[in-house]
C-alpha positions as CSV (number, residue, x, y, z in Angstrom):
1,M,6.9,-9.1,-23.8
2,N,7.1,-12.0,-26.2
3,E,3.4,-12.9,-26.8
4,A,4.6,-16.2,-28.3
5,K,5.5,-17.4,-24.9
6,R,2.9,-19.6,-23.1
7,R,1.3,-17.8,-20.2
8,S,2.9,-20.2,-17.8
9,D,6.3,-19.2,-19.1
10,R,5.9,-15.5,-18.4
11,L,8.2,-14.2,-15.6
12,V,7.4,-11.1,-13.6
13,T,9.7,-9.7,-10.9
14,V,7.9,-8.0,-8.0
15,F,10.0,-5.7,-5.9
16,G,8.6,-5.6,-2.3
17,G,6.2,-8.5,-2.9
18,A,6.5,-9.8,0.7
19,G,4.7,-6.9,2.2
20,F,1.0,-6.3,3.0
21,V,-0.1,-5.3,-0.5
22,G,2.6,-7.5,-2.0
23,R,0.9,-10.7,-1.0
24,Y,-2.3,-9.7,-2.8
25,V,-0.3,-8.7,-5.9
26,V,1.6,-11.9,-6.0
27,R,-1.6,-13.9,-5.5
28,A,-3.3,-12.1,-8.4
29,L,-0.3,-12.6,-10.7
30,A,0.0,-16.3,-9.8
31,K,-3.7,-16.7,-10.5
32,Q,-3.2,-15.2,-14.0
33,G,-0.5,-17.8,-14.7
34,W,2.7,-15.7,-14.2
35,L,5.9,-17.1,-12.8
36,V,6.5,-14.7,-10.0
37,R,10.0,-13.8,-8.7
38,V,9.6,-11.8,-5.4
39,A,12.6,-9.5,-4.9
40,V,13.0,-8.5,-1.3
41,R,15.7,-7.5,1.2
42,R,15.0,-10.6,3.3
43,P,14.0,-13.6,1.1
44,D,13.6,-15.7,4.2
45,L,10.6,-13.6,5.2
46,A,8.8,-14.3,1.9
47,F,8.0,-18.0,2.5
48,H,4.4,-17.2,3.4
49,L,3.8,-16.5,-0.3
50,Q,4.4,-20.0,-1.5
51,P,0.8,-21.2,-1.0
52,S,-0.4,-18.4,-3.3
53,G,0.7,-20.4,-6.4
54,G,1.6,-23.8,-7.7
55,V,4.8,-25.7,-6.9
56,G,7.7,-23.7,-8.1
57,Q,5.6,-20.8,-9.4
58,I,6.7,-18.3,-6.8
59,T,10.4,-17.8,-5.8
60,A,12.1,-15.2,-3.7
61,V,15.5,-13.5,-4.4
62,Q,17.5,-10.9,-2.5
63,A,17.4,-7.3,-3.8
64,N,17.7,-3.9,-2.2
65,L,16.6,-0.8,-4.1
66,R,19.6,1.1,-2.8
67,Y,22.0,-1.2,-4.6
68,P,21.4,-1.1,-8.4
69,E,23.4,-4.3,-9.1
70,S,21.0,-6.3,-6.9
71,V,18.0,-4.8,-8.8
72,A,19.5,-5.7,-12.1
73,A,20.2,-9.3,-11.0
74,A,16.6,-9.7,-9.9
75,L,15.3,-8.6,-13.3
76,R,17.4,-11.2,-15.3
77,N,15.3,-12.9,-17.9
78,A,12.1,-11.3,-16.7
79,D,9.3,-10.3,-19.0
80,A,7.7,-7.7,-16.7
81,A,8.3,-6.0,-13.4
82,V,6.3,-4.4,-10.6
83,N,7.7,-1.9,-8.0
84,L,5.7,-2.1,-4.7
85,V,8.5,-0.9,-2.4
86,G,7.4,1.8,0.0
87,I,7.7,2.8,3.7
88,L,5.4,4.6,6.1
89,R,8.1,5.5,8.5
90,Q,11.8,6.3,8.1
91,R,14.4,4.1,9.8
92,G,18.1,4.5,9.4
93,K,19.1,4.3,5.7
94,Q,15.6,3.4,4.7
95,T,14.5,7.0,4.2
96,F,11.6,8.3,2.0
97,E,14.2,9.8,-0.4
98,A,16.2,6.6,-0.7
99,V,13.2,4.3,-1.1
100,H,10.5,6.3,-2.8
101,H,12.6,8.5,-5.1
102,E,16.1,7.0,-5.7
103,G,14.8,3.5,-5.3
104,A,12.1,4.0,-7.9
105,R,14.7,5.6,-10.2
106,N,17.0,2.6,-9.8
107,V,14.3,0.1,-10.6
108,A,13.1,2.0,-13.7
109,A,16.7,2.4,-15.0
110,A,17.3,-1.4,-14.5
111,V,14.0,-2.2,-16.2
112,R,15.0,-0.1,-19.2
113,A,18.5,-1.6,-19.3
114,A,16.9,-5.1,-19.3
115,G,14.7,-4.2,-22.2
116,I,11.5,-4.9,-20.3
117,G,8.6,-3.0,-21.7
118,N,5.9,-4.0,-19.2
119,F,6.3,-2.2,-15.9
120,V,3.9,-1.1,-13.1
121,H,4.9,1.3,-10.4
122,I,2.9,1.6,-7.2
123,S,2.8,5.2,-5.9
124,A,0.2,6.7,-3.6
125,L,-2.9,8.8,-3.8
126,G,-1.9,12.3,-2.7
127,A,1.6,12.1,-4.3
128,D,2.4,15.8,-4.8
129,P,5.7,17.6,-5.4
130,G,4.4,20.6,-3.4
131,S,3.2,18.6,-0.4
132,R,4.2,19.4,3.2
133,S,4.7,15.7,3.7
134,D,8.0,14.1,2.9
135,Y,6.1,10.9,2.1
136,A,3.9,12.5,-0.5
137,R,6.6,14.6,-1.9
138,T,9.1,11.7,-2.5
139,K,6.3,9.6,-3.9
140,A,5.8,12.3,-6.5
141,A,9.5,12.5,-7.2
142,G,9.5,8.7,-7.7
143,E,6.7,9.0,-10.2
144,A,8.6,11.7,-12.1
145,A,11.7,9.6,-12.2
146,V,9.8,6.6,-13.5
147,R,8.0,8.6,-16.2
148,E,11.3,10.2,-17.3
149,I,13.0,6.8,-17.8
150,L,9.9,4.7,-18.9
151,P,7.3,7.0,-20.4
152,D,5.0,4.0,-21.1
153,A,5.0,2.7,-17.5
154,T,1.7,2.4,-15.7
155,I,1.5,4.1,-12.4
156,L,-1.1,3.2,-9.8
157,R,-2.0,5.5,-6.9
158,P,-4.0,3.6,-4.2
159,S,-5.8,5.4,-1.4
160,V,-5.6,4.0,2.1
161,V,-5.4,0.3,1.6
162,F,-7.4,-2.1,3.8
163,G,-7.3,-5.8,4.4
164,P,-6.9,-8.2,7.4
165,E,-3.2,-7.2,7.8
166,D,-3.7,-3.4,7.3
167,H,-2.2,-0.7,9.5
168,F,-5.2,1.6,9.3
169,F,-8.4,-0.1,10.6
170,N,-6.4,-2.4,12.8
171,R,-4.5,0.6,14.3
172,F,-7.6,2.5,15.5
173,A,-9.2,-0.8,16.7
174,A,-6.1,-1.6,18.7
175,L,-6.1,2.0,20.2
176,A,-9.7,1.7,21.1
177,R,-9.1,-1.5,23.0
178,L,-6.6,0.2,25.3
179,S,-7.4,3.9,25.4
180,P,-10.6,5.5,26.7
181,V,-10.1,8.5,24.4
182,L,-9.4,8.6,20.6
183,P,-7.9,11.7,19.0
184,L,-9.6,13.2,15.9
185,I,-6.6,14.7,14.1
186,G,-7.5,18.0,12.6
187,G,-11.1,17.5,13.8
188,G,-11.5,14.3,11.8
189,V,-12.8,16.0,8.8
190,T,-10.2,14.6,6.3
191,K,-11.9,12.6,3.6
192,L,-10.6,9.1,2.8
193,Q,-11.5,6.5,0.2
194,P,-10.2,3.1,1.5
195,V,-9.4,0.6,-1.2
196,Y,-9.2,-3.2,-0.7
197,A,-5.7,-4.8,-1.1
198,G,-7.2,-7.5,-3.3
199,D,-8.4,-4.8,-5.7
200,V,-4.9,-3.3,-5.8
201,G,-3.6,-6.7,-6.7
202,A,-6.2,-7.1,-9.4
203,A,-5.3,-3.7,-10.8
204,V,-1.6,-4.6,-11.1
205,A,-2.5,-7.9,-12.9
206,A,-4.9,-6.1,-15.2
207,A,-2.2,-3.5,-16.1
208,L,0.4,-6.1,-16.8
209,D,-2.2,-7.9,-19.0
210,G,-2.5,-4.8,-21.2
211,K,-5.7,-3.4,-19.9
212,A,-4.2,0.0,-18.8
213,A,-3.4,2.9,-21.1
214,P,0.4,3.2,-21.6
215,G,1.9,5.9,-19.5
216,A,-1.3,6.6,-17.6
217,I,-1.7,7.3,-13.9
218,Y,-4.6,5.4,-12.3
219,E,-6.1,6.4,-9.0
220,L,-7.5,3.6,-6.9
221,G,-10.2,4.1,-4.3
222,G,-13.1,2.1,-2.9
223,P,-16.8,2.8,-3.4
224,E,-17.1,4.8,-0.1
225,V,-15.8,8.2,0.7
226,R,-15.8,8.8,4.4
227,S,-14.4,11.3,6.9
228,L,-11.8,10.2,9.4
229,R,-14.5,10.8,12.1
230,E,-17.0,8.6,10.3
231,I,-14.4,5.8,9.9
232,I,-13.4,5.8,13.5
233,G,-17.1,5.8,14.4
234,F,-17.6,2.8,12.2
235,I,-14.6,1.0,13.9
236,L,-16.0,1.7,17.4
237,A,-19.4,0.3,16.3
238,E,-17.9,-2.8,14.9
239,T,-15.7,-3.5,17.9
240,E,-18.5,-2.6,20.3
241,R,-16.4,0.0,22.1
242,K,-17.6,3.3,23.5
243,R,-14.8,5.8,23.5
244,A,-14.7,9.6,23.7
245,L,-13.6,11.3,20.5
246,V,-11.5,14.4,21.1
247,S,-10.6,16.9,18.4
248,L,-6.8,17.3,18.2
249,P,-5.6,20.3,16.0
250,F,-2.8,19.6,13.6
251,G,-0.2,21.5,15.6
252,P,-0.6,19.6,18.9
253,A,-1.0,16.3,16.8
254,S,2.3,16.9,15.2
255,G,3.9,17.4,18.6
256,F,2.4,14.2,19.9
257,G,3.7,12.5,16.8
258,A,7.2,13.6,17.4
259,I,7.0,12.2,21.0
260,S,5.6,8.9,19.8
261,E,8.3,8.6,17.1
262,L,11.0,9.3,19.7
263,M,9.5,6.7,22.0
264,A,9.6,4.1,19.2
265,Q,13.3,4.9,18.7
266,L,14.2,4.8,22.4
267,T,12.4,1.4,22.8
268,L,14.4,0.0,19.9
269,G,11.2,-0.9,18.0
270,L,9.4,-2.6,20.9
271,L,6.6,-0.1,20.8
272,P,3.9,-1.6,18.5
273,E,3.7,0.1,15.1
274,D,0.0,0.7,15.6
275,F,0.8,3.1,18.5
276,V,3.4,5.2,16.5
277,L,2.2,8.4,14.8
278,T,4.8,10.5,13.1
279,P,4.6,14.2,12.3
280,D,4.8,13.4,8.6
281,Q,1.7,11.2,8.9
282,V,-0.1,14.1,10.6
283,K,0.9,16.3,7.6
284,L,-0.7,13.7,5.2
285,L,-4.0,14.2,7.0
286,R,-4.1,17.8,6.1
287,Q,-5.3,16.8,2.6
288,D,-8.2,14.6,1.5
289,N,-7.2,11.3,0.1
290,V,-9.8,10.6,-2.6
291,V,-9.9,9.8,-6.3
292,S,-10.0,13.0,-8.3
293,A,-12.8,14.0,-10.6
294,A,-10.4,14.1,-13.5
295,A,-9.4,10.5,-13.0
296,T,-13.0,9.4,-12.7
297,V,-14.0,11.2,-16.0
298,A,-11.1,9.7,-17.8
299,R,-11.8,6.3,-16.3
300,R,-8.3,6.0,-14.8
301,T,-9.8,4.2,-11.9
302,L,-10.5,0.6,-10.8
303,N,-13.7,0.7,-12.9
304,G,-11.7,1.7,-15.9
305,L,-9.6,-1.4,-15.4
306,G,-12.7,-3.6,-15.3
307,I,-12.6,-4.0,-11.5
308,A,-15.7,-3.4,-9.3
309,P,-14.2,-2.1,-6.0
310,E,-15.0,-3.9,-2.8
311,S,-16.6,-2.0,0.1
312,F,-14.7,-1.6,3.4
313,E,-18.0,-1.6,5.2
314,A,-18.7,-5.1,3.9
315,L,-15.2,-6.6,4.4
316,V,-13.6,-4.9,7.4
317,P,-16.1,-6.2,10.1
318,A,-14.9,-9.8,9.6
319,Y,-11.4,-8.9,10.9
320,L,-12.4,-6.4,13.5
321,T,-14.3,-8.9,15.6
322,R,-11.1,-9.9,17.4
323,Y,-11.0,-6.5,19.0
324,R,-14.3,-7.0,20.8
325,K,-14.3,-7.9,24.5
326,T,-15.2,-11.5,23.7
327,G,-13.6,-11.6,20.3
328,Q,-15.2,-13.5,17.5
329,F,-17.6,-15.2,19.9
330,A,-19.3,-11.8,20.7
331,D,-22.4,-12.6,18.6
332,Q,-22.9,-16.2,19.9
333,R,-25.7,-17.0,22.3
334,S,-26.0,-19.8,24.7
335,A,-28.2,-22.6,23.5
């Protein structure tokens, strides 16, 4: 990056910037003074990002990671790049292999060809080449491809990401509103360390600003480590719902996931995403999703980037009130 450029002249291309995490990344970069080019498959769906910056600071362009020429065009004249593209469920040509592995490789190759030396790749905590999960395995393959092409790239591995638009806390709250029973997959003993989307955005901004060690992998988690059972209990308490919690072993849970995924396909996407559980997502729950001791010691964490992580117990209740029987007015009393 040319340091002689004024901060307001620096241009960063953010692939996948219109998604849940993307809006927080774009907001953080705009706040730092970057000109932000959001590269997405559907630029018309990125208009909601405009208020995150000043007039003309945020623009959207078309790009698809499966088409290298569109990736190269999105990087033209950019000083830095971020790859946020990821999927939780495979649909058609949007497979884990195509998006997480080959897509990441295409972005890294285009970044190198463009002579861009400032690149952040978003992976996932739990990325593992030996995982049973296709999601985790392809995330690891994507990391390997990026590091092979761009050894100095910064890789960020967030845990389960939370925020008002998330598909984690909202999913269980939506299920609790309709179902008298909630399943505890694998007994609910899996440990999770939810991280706030705003902190992920701040981590990306910090890395692009030179606060991350070149070529390092940072693991991003919040201040609380909780079991799945504890988190579901927290959701029920905040939504004021009393529901039976039933342990569901991984085998039957995988079978249930296959049925729900088939129903999603047969209904042509009409089944709400919060009610779809895939066999691959069940496999992910076989392993804890927490920041490693090695990353903590080496300060390859949010704290190492100068960011004090936000608590889900402090922030999540504000957006779970809508799942109460009387919504946000549940705590109001008649005068």
